N, C-alpha and C positions, 0 to 999 in steps of 0.2 A: 335614609342617607347612609347609614352604617352598612347596609347590604350592598349598596353601590360601591362603597370603598373596598369592601372585601372582594367583590367581583373584579374590580380593577387590579387589585393586588394579585389575585389569582391569575388573571391574564398576563400581568407583568412577569410573574414567576414562570408560568408555562412558556412564554415566548423567550425569556432569558435563558432558561435551561435548554430549550430546543435549539437556540441559536449557537450554543456552545457545544452541543453534541455532534459527534462525527457522523457524517452521512456516508454510508457504504453504498456504492453504486455497482450495478451489474456492468460487466465490460466484456466484450468479445476481443479476440486477437486483432480483428480488423480495426476496431475502435482504438485499441492500444496503439497499433501502428500509425493510425491517423493522428492520434494525440502526439506521438513522437515526431511525426513528419511536420506538424504545424509548429513545433518548437525547435527549429533547426539551430537556434542560437543558444539553446539550453543543454545542460548535461542531465541525463536521466539515469537514475539508479532504480531499477525495477526488481523488487524482491518478491519471489514466489514462496508462499508459506501456507500454513494451515493451523487452525486452532488446536488440532490434535497432535501436532508435531512439536515435541519438546525442544529440539535444537532450534527450531524456528522461533518459538516463543522466547527462548533464551537470548537470541540475537536481535529481536525487535527493538529493544532500547538503543542498540547501536545505530540503527537506521534513524530512529527518532533524534538522537544526538547529532548525527551527521546532517540531517535536514535542518535542524535548528541552528547549528553552528555555521552552516554554509549557505544559508538562505540568500544572502546577498550575492552569491556566485552564480545566480540563475540556475540553481540546482533544483530538480524536481525528483523527490523520492516518492515512488509509487509502490504501495504495498498491495500485492495481488494475491488474495486468498484463493486457495484451490479446494476449499471446502465444497461440499455438494450445495447446489443452489437451494435445495430444500432446507438447508441449515442457516440460511441468511438471517432470518428473524430469531431463531431459537439459539443459535450459537455465535455467529459472526458479529452481529451488531452488539449484543451484550458484552462480548469479549473486547471489542474495540472501545466501548464506553468504559468498561472496567479498567482497561489498561491506559485509558486516556490518550489514545494515539492521535497525534496531530498531523502526521503526513497523510496524504490522500490514500484512502483504502478502497479497494475494489474487490468484488467477487467475480472470478472468471466465469463467464456465461458461455461455455462451450460444451458440446456433447461428447466428442470423442477425445479422450486424453492423448492418444498417440498422434492424432492430427495436430492438436495445438502444441504439443511438445516439439514436434518436428518443425513447426512454423516459428517457434521461438529460437531454437538452436538445434541443428541436426545432431550435435554431439550429446545432447541432454538425454540421460538415461531415464529421467522422470522423477528421480529422487529429489527431495527437498530437505533443507532450504537450498534455493538456487537464486542467483542474482545476475541480472543483465545490466551492463554498464554501456551507455551510449553517449557519444559526444562527436559532433561534426561528422556524422555518418559512420563513424567507426564503432564497432560493437565488440564487447568482450563478455563472454559468458563464464560464470564460475559456479560450479556445482558443489558447494560446501558451506559449512557454517563459518561465520566470521567473528573474530574478536573486534573490538572497536579499532584497534591499531591496524589490523589487517584490512578492514573496510576502508579506513582512511587512506592507507597506502594505495589500494586499488583505485580509489577515487582520484587521488593526486597523480596517478600514472596516466590518466586520460589526457 
């Protein structure tokens, strides 16, 4: 009887922890565009970052705060990692768990950086952090690091 109780406790803990952990999904530019097209009544803030980028890491809490404080505004904050696909399990997932990121996190699954950079915004040099704001079909691309106040200002301009 005792072994059965321990087993059920173990299952409860495993499923409880896994249900709270962030799931990082692979995403192509086509899938990102499709996601945005389906949510025409929503505002999207898409941040491009990487685990090795210090300014990116510094601003991630600002995106978390924006997502949490404006959830009722039909806001979707999407965090798109530009780490190599081979680093998904070794770097990205542990980083997301350690930082306890609540916004949706994706790893960009594209081969050629220049092709996906141009498809996101033709003015993008490729440096990160970079953020794409989308509302009602209007797009604004910003290639710089944000403070929370700057991020909030850009969001409210939409």
